[in-house]
N, C-alpha and C positions, 0 to 999 in steps of 0.2 A: 329714314333719323338724316336729321338738316348738319352737316357740317358740323363745330367747331370750328369759334372764333382764329384766321387763320396770323399768327405773329408776329403779322409786318417786322413791328420795328426790331424784334430780335434777327431774325431774317435780311432785314437791310442794314443791319450791323458788320454781317457776315459775310456779309457784297462787297460790305463798306474797305471790310479787312480784306477781301481780296483784291481790291481796286490797288492798296496802299503796298501789298505782295508784289505786285506788277509793278509798278512805278517802280520801287527798290529797286528791281532787276534790271529796269534802265537797258530796257528790249535786249538785252541779253539772256540766250539761253542759259538758264539759272536750273536746273534737275531740283535743288533744295525748292526754292520756291515754286516753284512747280506743282513738283509733292502737295506744297501748304495749301494752294490755291486750292486743290481735287479737294485733301482733306476738308477743306473748307466748303468748297460746293457740296459737299456730299452732305456732310453735318447739315447747309441748308438745303438739301433736297429733303432727309430724310425729317425733320421741321416740320416741314408742307405736306410731305405725307401723310404725318402722326397727325398732323389738322385735318385732313382730307377725313380719313378716318375714323376720328370721332366724332 
């Protein structure tokens, strides 16, 4: 069975938010920002993995 459509717009929005979080940290080590980025990237991964499974 072929995979379902990949929700590129949703993933792109998540990745854009990752960039915003990184830029807000202003190149400083910010554990909260790193945690938020990790959370966003895990969500994007889950969306893409689910699209490939469908």
